[in-house]
C-alpha positions in Angstrom: 4.1 7.9 -14.4 6.8 5.3 -14.5 6.9 2.3 -12.3 7.9 3.1 -8.7 11.2 1.6 -8.0 10.8 -1.4 -5.7 13.6 -3.9 -5.3 12.7 -7.6 -5.2 14.6 -7.5 -1.9 12.1 -4.9 -0.4 10.8 -6.2 2.8 7.0 -6.3 2.5 6.7 -4.8 6.0 8.4 -1.7 4.8 6.5 -1.4 1.5 4.2 1.4 2.7 7.2 3.5 3.6 8.9 2.7 0.3 5.7 3.6 -1.6 5.3 6.9 0.3 8.9 7.8 -0.5 8.5 7.0 -4.1 5.4 9.2 -4.3 7.2 12.3 -3.3 8.8 12.5 -6.8 5.5 13.0 -8.6 2.7 15.6 -8.6 -0.2 14.5 -6.4 -2.8 14.9 -9.2 -0.8 12.4 -11.4 -0.6 10.0 -8.4 -4.3 10.1 -7.8 -5.1 9.4 -11.5 -2.6 6.6 -11.5 -4.0 5.2 -8.3 -7.4 5.1 -9.8 -6.1 3.3 -12.9 -4.2 0.8 -10.7 -7.2 -0.1 -8.5 -9.6 -0.3 -11.5 -7.2 -2.7 -13.3 -7.9 -6.4 -13.6 -4.9 -7.0 -11.4 -6.6 -5.5 -8.4 -10.3 -5.8 -9.3 -11.0 -8.9 -7.2 -9.6 -7.7 -3.9 -11.4 -4.8 -2.2 -9.1 -5.2 0.8 -6.0 -4.7 -1.2 -7.5 -1.8 -3.0 -8.4 -0.2 0.3 -4.9 -0.8 1.7 -3.3 0.7 -1.4 -5.6 3.7 -1.4 -5.0 4.3 2.3 -1.3 4.1 2.0 -1.1 6.4 -1.0 -3.5 9.0 0.4 -1.7 9.0 3.8 1.6 9.3 2.1 0.3 12.2 -0.1 -0.9 13.9 3.0 2.6 13.7 4.4 1.4 11.7 7.4 4.2 9.1 7.2 4.0 8.5 10.9 0.6 6.9 10.2 2.2 4.2 8.0 2.8 1.8 10.7 1.7 -1.8 10.8 -0.6 -1.4 13.8 -2.2 1.8 12.4 -2.8 0.2 9.1 -4.3 -2.9 10.8 -6.7 -0.8 12.7 -7.6 1.6 9.8 -7.8 -0.7 6.9 -8.5 -4.1 8.3 -10.7 -3.2 11.1 -8.7 -4.8 13.8 -9.5 -3.7 17.4 -6.8 -1.9 19.3 -7.2 -3.9 22.5 -7.0 -7.2 20.6 -4.7 -6.6 17.7 -1.1 -8.0 18.0 0.8 -7.8 14.7 3.2 -10.5 15.9 0.2 -12.9 16.0 -1.8 -11.5 13.2 0.5 -10.7 10.2 -2.4 -9.4 7.9 -0.7 -6.1 7.1 2.6 -7.7 6.2 0.9 -10.5 4.2 -1.2 -8.0 2.3 1.7 -5.7 1.7 3.6 -8.5 0.1 0.7 -9.4 -2.1 0.3 -5.8 -3.1 4.0 -5.5 -3.9 3.7 -8.6 -6.2 0.6 -7.3 -7.9 2.1 -3.9 -8.5 5.1 -5.5 -10.1 2.7 -7.5 -12.3 0.7 -4.4 -13.1 3.7 -2.4 -14.2 5.4 -5.3 -16.0 2.1 -6.3 -17.8 
């Protein structure tokens, strides 16, 4: 599987959608194998949270549930934020982690 095409201009807040769109070009079995290889790599080994985020986004994308790739939903599902207290404008965790994952994926595929 080649490197998914992400521009350095990709806004980290849209990375889950960009990833989901890139996934549609590949067989799901290949995506799952590649996902396992990525999350087992030294690039991602130290961050369970980033692995959880990446697995969540890929699997939701593979399931065709693109409407679930929203900042608030990811904040609740992956980062355990509480619906009544989570305000993405004040807690940018999803955008911050998306940016970090974007950078790590670039390093993984360039390395």
